[in-house]
C-alpha positions as CSV (number, residue, x, y, z in Angstrom):
1,M,-13.3,-2.7,11.2
2,V,-11.2,0.4,11.6
3,F,-7.5,0.3,12.3
4,K,-5.6,3.3,13.8
5,C,-2.1,3.7,12.5
6,Q,0.7,5.1,14.6
7,E,2.3,8.1,12.9
8,N,5.8,7.8,11.6
9,W,5.9,4.1,11.9
10,L,7.5,3.7,8.4
11,P,11.2,4.6,8.2
12,S,11.9,7.7,6.2
13,D,14.7,6.1,4.1
14,D,14.3,3.3,1.5
15,V,12.3,0.2,2.6
16,I,11.4,-3.1,1.1
17,I,7.9,-4.3,1.8
18,G,6.7,-7.8,0.9
19,I,3.0,-8.2,0.2
20,T,1.4,-11.6,-0.1
21,S,-2.2,-12.6,-0.6
22,G,-4.2,-15.8,-1.1
23,A,-5.9,-16.8,-4.3
24,S,-9.3,-15.7,-3.0
25,T,-8.0,-12.1,-2.3
26,P,-9.3,-9.7,-4.9
27,D,-6.7,-7.8,-6.8
28,K,-8.4,-4.6,-5.8
29,V,-7.7,-5.3,-2.1
30,V,-4.0,-5.7,-2.8
31,E,-4.0,-2.6,-5.0
32,D,-5.6,-0.6,-2.2
33,I,-2.9,-1.7,0.3
34,I,-0.2,-0.7,-2.2
35,K,-1.8,2.7,-2.6
36,V,-1.9,3.3,1.1
37,L,1.8,2.3,1.5
38,L,2.7,4.6,-1.4
39,K,0.9,7.5,0.2
40,F,3.3,7.2,3.1
41,K,6.4,7.1,1.1
42,A,5.5,9.3,-1.9
43,P,2.6,11.6,-1.0
44,G,2.5,13.3,-4.4
45,L,2.7,10.2,-6.4
46,V,-0.3,9.6,-8.8
47,F,-1.2,5.9,-9.0
48,Q,-3.0,4.5,-12.0
49,S,-4.0,0.9,-12.6
50,L,-3.0,-0.7,-15.8
51,P,-5.8,-2.1,-17.9
52,S,-6.2,-5.8,-17.6
């Protein structure tokens, strides 16, 4: 499934975004969503996962 995102949908100033997931949602899925959101707000940010 492919979703098309409208450009400039996220406000340019500071935002608070809540992310929830069920127990069966893999951590990797949540991490990928966070990475996508960070790309919108901080395009040059380098994201590294902490070792578990």
